[in-house]
C-alpha positions as CSV (number, residue, x, y, z in Angstrom):
1,M,-89.0,104.6,-57.9
2,L,-89.2,104.2,-54.2
3,S,-86.5,106.1,-52.2
4,K,-85.9,106.2,-48.5
5,A,-84.2,108.6,-46.1
6,V,-84.0,108.1,-42.4
7,A,-82.9,110.9,-40.0
8,D,-80.5,110.1,-37.1
9,S,-83.1,111.6,-34.7
10,A,-85.9,109.2,-35.7
11,A,-88.2,108.2,-32.9
12,F,-89.6,104.7,-32.1
13,Y,-93.3,103.9,-32.2
14,E,-94.4,101.3,-29.6
15,G,-98.1,101.4,-29.7
16,H,-100.5,99.4,-31.8
17,E,-103.3,101.9,-32.5
18,L,-102.1,102.5,-36.0
19,T,-102.3,98.8,-36.7
20,A,-105.9,98.8,-35.4
21,M,-106.8,101.8,-37.6
22,E,-105.7,99.9,-40.7
23,Q,-109.1,98.2,-40.3
24,A,-110.9,101.6,-40.8
25,K,-111.1,101.3,-44.6
26,N,-114.5,103.0,-44.9
27,Y,-113.3,105.8,-42.7
28,Y,-110.1,106.5,-44.7
29,A,-112.1,106.2,-48.0
30,W,-114.5,108.9,-46.7
31,L,-111.5,111.2,-45.8
32,M,-110.0,110.7,-49.3
33,H,-113.4,111.5,-50.9
34,E,-113.4,114.9,-49.0
35,F,-109.8,115.7,-49.8
36,R,-109.4,114.4,-53.4
37,P,-110.7,117.6,-55.2
38,A,-108.0,119.6,-53.5
39,L,-105.1,117.3,-54.2
40,R,-102.6,117.7,-57.1
41,G,-99.0,117.5,-58.1
42,K,-96.4,116.9,-55.4
43,F,-97.8,115.7,-52.1
44,L,-96.4,115.9,-48.6
45,E,-98.0,113.6,-46.1
46,I,-97.2,114.6,-42.5
47,G,-97.4,111.7,-40.2
48,A,-97.7,108.7,-42.6
49,G,-98.0,106.1,-39.8
50,T,-98.1,102.7,-41.3
51,G,-99.0,104.0,-44.8
52,T,-102.7,103.3,-44.8
53,L,-103.6,106.7,-46.2
54,S,-100.3,106.9,-48.2
55,E,-101.5,104.0,-50.3
56,M,-104.7,105.9,-51.2
57,L,-102.8,109.1,-51.9
58,L,-100.4,107.3,-54.3
59,K,-103.4,106.0,-56.2
60,S,-104.8,109.5,-56.7
61,S,-103.6,112.3,-58.9
62,C,-100.1,112.3,-57.4
63,D,-96.8,113.1,-59.2
64,H,-94.5,112.6,-56.2
65,L,-95.4,111.6,-52.7
66,V,-93.2,112.5,-49.7
67,C,-94.2,110.4,-46.7
68,L,-93.0,112.0,-43.5
69,E,-93.0,109.8,-40.4
70,P,-91.1,110.5,-37.2
71,A,-91.0,106.8,-36.1
72,G,-88.1,105.2,-37.9
73,N,-89.4,101.7,-37.2
74,L,-92.5,102.4,-39.2
75,V,-90.5,103.2,-42.4
76,P,-90.1,99.6,-43.5
77,I,-93.8,99.0,-43.0
78,I,-94.7,102.0,-45.3
79,E,-92.1,100.9,-47.8
80,H,-93.5,97.4,-47.9
81,R,-97.1,98.7,-48.3
82,L,-96.2,101.1,-51.2
83,R,-93.8,98.8,-53.0
84,G,-95.2,98.0,-56.5
85,L,-97.6,101.0,-56.5
86,T,-95.3,103.4,-58.3
87,N,-95.6,101.7,-61.7
88,G,-98.0,104.5,-62.8
89,G,-95.1,107.0,-62.9
90,A,-95.4,108.6,-59.4
91,S,-92.3,108.5,-57.2
92,V,-92.2,108.1,-53.4
93,E,-89.8,109.4,-50.8
94,I,-90.1,108.1,-47.2
95,I,-88.5,110.2,-44.5
96,A,-88.2,109.4,-40.9
97,D,-88.2,112.8,-39.2
98,T,-90.4,115.3,-37.4
99,F,-92.1,118.0,-39.4
100,E,-90.0,120.6,-37.6
101,G,-86.8,118.8,-38.7
102,Y,-88.1,118.3,-42.3
103,S,-89.2,121.9,-42.7
104,H,-85.6,123.1,-41.9
105,Y,-83.8,121.2,-44.7
106,A,-86.7,121.2,-47.2
107,A,-87.2,125.0,-47.2
108,D,-86.7,125.3,-50.9
109,E,-88.7,122.2,-51.9
110,A,-92.2,123.5,-52.5
111,V,-95.1,121.0,-52.6
112,D,-98.5,121.4,-54.1
113,S,-100.6,119.6,-51.5
114,I,-100.0,118.9,-47.8
115,V,-102.0,116.2,-46.0
116,C,-101.9,116.2,-42.3
117,I,-104.1,113.7,-40.5
118,N,-104.3,113.7,-36.6
119,V,-100.8,115.3,-36.2
120,L,-101.3,119.0,-35.4
121,E,-102.6,118.2,-31.9
122,H,-99.2,116.5,-31.1
123,I,-97.3,119.7,-31.8
124,S,-97.0,122.2,-29.0
125,D,-96.7,125.3,-31.2
126,D,-99.5,124.6,-33.7
127,L,-99.5,128.1,-35.2
128,K,-95.8,127.9,-36.0
129,A,-96.4,124.5,-37.6
130,L,-99.2,125.8,-39.8
131,Q,-97.0,128.8,-40.8
132,E,-94.3,126.3,-41.9
133,M,-96.8,124.3,-43.9
134,R,-97.9,127.5,-45.6
135,R,-94.3,128.3,-46.4
136,L,-93.7,124.9,-47.9
137,L,-96.7,125.1,-50.2
138,S,-96.5,126.5,-53.7
139,R,-98.8,129.4,-54.5
140,G,-102.3,128.2,-54.6
141,G,-101.4,124.9,-53.0
142,S,-103.8,123.1,-50.7
143,L,-103.6,122.1,-47.0
144,C,-105.8,119.1,-46.2
145,L,-106.0,119.0,-42.4
146,F,-107.8,116.7,-40.0
147,V,-107.7,117.2,-36.2
148,P,-109.6,116.0,-33.1
149,A,-112.5,118.3,-32.1
150,L,-114.4,119.3,-28.9
151,P,-112.0,120.1,-26.0
152,F,-114.6,119.0,-23.5
153,I,-114.3,115.3,-24.5
154,Y,-110.5,115.4,-24.0
155,G,-109.7,112.3,-21.9
156,T,-107.4,109.4,-21.1
157,L,-107.0,108.5,-24.8
158,D,-105.8,112.0,-25.7
159,E,-103.4,111.9,-22.8
160,A,-102.0,108.5,-23.8
161,F,-101.6,109.6,-27.4
162,G,-99.8,112.8,-26.5
163,H,-102.4,115.2,-27.6
164,Y,-101.8,118.8,-26.4
165,R,-105.4,119.8,-27.3
166,R,-108.6,119.2,-29.2
167,Y,-110.0,122.0,-31.4
168,T,-113.2,124.0,-31.8
169,K,-114.4,124.9,-35.3
170,R,-114.0,128.7,-34.7
171,G,-110.5,128.2,-33.1
172,L,-109.2,126.1,-35.9
173,G,-110.4,128.5,-38.6
174,T,-108.9,131.5,-36.8
175,L,-105.6,129.6,-36.4
176,A,-105.5,128.8,-40.1
177,R,-106.1,132.4,-41.1
178,Q,-103.5,133.6,-38.7
179,A,-101.0,131.3,-40.5
180,G,-101.8,132.9,-43.8
181,F,-104.3,130.4,-45.3
182,K,-107.6,131.0,-47.1
183,V,-110.1,128.6,-45.6
184,K,-112.1,126.8,-48.3
185,K,-113.8,124.1,-46.2
186,L,-114.1,123.7,-42.5
187,K,-116.6,121.3,-40.9
188,Y,-117.2,118.8,-38.1
189,F,-116.8,115.2,-39.0
190,N,-118.3,112.0,-37.6
191,L,-120.9,113.1,-35.0
192,P,-121.4,109.7,-33.4
193,G,-117.7,109.3,-32.9
194,S,-117.7,112.2,-30.4
195,F,-120.0,110.1,-28.1
196,A,-117.8,107.1,-28.5
197,W,-114.7,109.1,-27.7
198,L,-116.4,110.6,-24.6
199,L,-117.3,107.1,-23.5
200,M,-113.9,105.6,-24.1
201,G,-111.8,108.5,-22.7
202,R,-113.9,110.0,-20.0
203,V,-116.1,107.2,-18.7
204,L,-114.2,103.9,-19.4
205,R,-110.8,105.7,-19.3
206,W,-109.3,103.6,-22.0
207,K,-105.6,104.3,-23.0
208,T,-105.6,102.4,-26.2
209,W,-107.9,100.3,-28.4
210,E,-108.0,97.0,-30.2
211,E,-108.7,96.1,-33.8
212,S,-112.2,94.6,-33.1
213,P,-114.1,97.8,-32.1
214,V,-112.4,99.7,-34.9
215,R,-113.4,97.2,-37.4
216,W,-117.0,97.0,-36.0
217,Y,-117.4,100.8,-36.0
218,D,-116.0,101.1,-39.5
219,Q,-118.2,98.4,-41.0
220,F,-121.5,99.1,-39.3
221,V,-121.5,102.8,-38.3
222,I,-119.3,104.8,-40.7
223,P,-121.2,104.0,-44.0
224,G,-124.4,105.4,-42.4
225,V,-122.7,108.4,-40.9
226,R,-121.1,109.2,-44.2
227,F,-124.4,109.0,-46.0
228,V,-126.2,111.3,-43.5
229,E,-123.3,113.9,-43.2
230,S,-123.0,114.0,-47.0
231,F,-126.3,116.0,-47.0
232,S,-125.5,118.4,-44.2
233,A,-122.4,119.0,-42.0
234,P,-123.2,118.0,-38.4
235,P,-123.3,120.7,-35.6
236,F,-120.4,118.9,-33.8
237,G,-118.3,115.8,-34.3
238,Q,-115.3,113.8,-33.2
239,S,-113.0,115.6,-35.6
240,L,-112.7,118.7,-37.7
241,L,-111.8,118.7,-41.4
242,L,-110.2,121.7,-43.0
243,I,-109.2,122.4,-46.6
244,A,-107.2,125.7,-47.0
245,E,-105.4,127.4,-49.8
246,A,-101.9,128.9,-49.5
């Protein structure tokens, strides 16, 4: 059954980057491959966007999926995408609220897995946010976290997207441990993407992107990058991937 709850304070998303990222099928499949072994039971997805990853999560070993998205206008899109995918027995709850708002009223609703993709960098107090995620997880539950990496490539795209920061590997690991997590996996992800982000945000000074370059990069670059990085984690990359245990 698909249920929906919308907070009075829900925001409105005006960009189109999430629509463009729907073209990144190989990219999201790679992320799911990395996260899938840590996922079980009741999932909380923080920042569901248009539901691209939500659809993949629902098809994995999921009993109940909570999609948390602060932009209320994206809720119907998520609902439409997930409609008909709950026949396997998993249920879905879509909530339009910030993580801070959700964590207040869901204090007693433990989840087994939290998936947080490109969200932590939008939160000013990231340590407090991670501590709240730790509190919401059941004992032994997993945090699957994905954040932008390399502070020196911070540029106009980061500014336009409302990023407070980009992370270093050491800094993210320390932050997770300070929040009470046991770090199980921490590695850089998508090395060529760091050069692309540097070009777009520091040289060309883009403030958004279109579907075409996303589709091209996903089709012609990501498969090869995934193959190479499956043998050895790169020394740096566009993003950092972390799996931690509560």
